[in-house]
C-alpha positions as MATLAB code, in Angstrom:
seq = 'MPEHVDTLRGWGIPVWVTYPRTVAEGLAMIRDLGEVTGTQARAEAMLAELQPLYERVSAQSASRPPVAAEWAG';
ca = [
     111.224   52.634   50.769;
     112.535   49.339   52.117;
     116.110   50.291   51.308;
     115.887   53.266   53.688;
     114.466   51.093   56.435;
     117.277   48.587   55.938;
     119.861   51.369   56.038;
     118.487   52.848   59.247;
     118.314   49.437   60.881;
     121.852   48.756   59.702;
     122.930   51.879   61.584;
     121.241   50.530   64.709;
     118.286   52.902   64.543;
     115.009   51.230   65.528;
     112.410   51.469   62.781;
     108.712   50.657   63.067;
     106.843   50.397   59.779;
     103.096   50.235   59.427;
     100.679   50.513   56.568;
      97.082   50.237   57.742;
      94.704   49.514   54.893;
      91.430   49.538   56.801;
      89.925   51.514   59.639;
      90.257   48.470   61.897;
      93.964   48.252   61.043;
      94.281   51.980   61.722;
      92.788   51.527   65.183;
      95.178   48.645   65.865;
      98.035   50.877   64.694;
      97.093   53.505   67.288;
      97.316   50.869   70.015;
     100.644   49.554   68.654;
     102.083   53.052   68.314;
     101.119   53.775   71.915;
     103.083   50.711   72.985;
     106.096   51.549   70.803;
     106.271   55.123   72.084;
     105.330   54.485   75.706;
     102.127   56.486   75.365;
      99.643   53.679   75.954;
      97.345   55.814   78.099;
      96.991   58.438   75.359;
      96.440   55.772   72.715;
      93.768   54.091   74.824;
      92.065   57.467   75.385;
      91.939   58.024   71.633;
      90.648   54.511   71.052;
      87.971   54.979   73.700;
      86.534   57.699   71.453;
      87.207   56.113   68.073;
      86.283   52.470   68.670;
      82.586   53.085   69.505;
      82.274   55.364   66.479;
      83.819   52.729   64.225;
      81.538   50.033   65.639;
      78.453   52.208   65.179;
      79.303   53.076   61.580;
      80.201   49.458   60.805;
      76.872   48.255   62.174;
      74.923   50.896   60.267;
      76.676   50.168   56.992;
      76.608   46.357   57.287;
      73.272   46.086   55.504;
      74.169   48.477   52.699;
      75.482   47.173   49.376;
      79.157   47.858   48.652;
      80.037   50.823   46.486;
      82.610   50.468   43.740;
      85.467   52.941   43.982;
      88.633   53.494   42.033;
      91.906   55.097   43.072;
      94.198   56.621   40.491;
      96.927   57.927   42.752;
];
């Protein structure tokens, strides 16, 4: 809803928009959100748990063939 974002910004309300499309982007969003909200320590604590899991799963799935998927949402 870009028009809503523009309206809020026009009123002087800070707006942060994100749309992570991958797990890696989601992890980066956690770090960014921690910075935006002043909760970097909490974000880093979450990432300390999530990042190794993501790396492990990525490594394990790297040799597997991709699977076709469709979204009808």
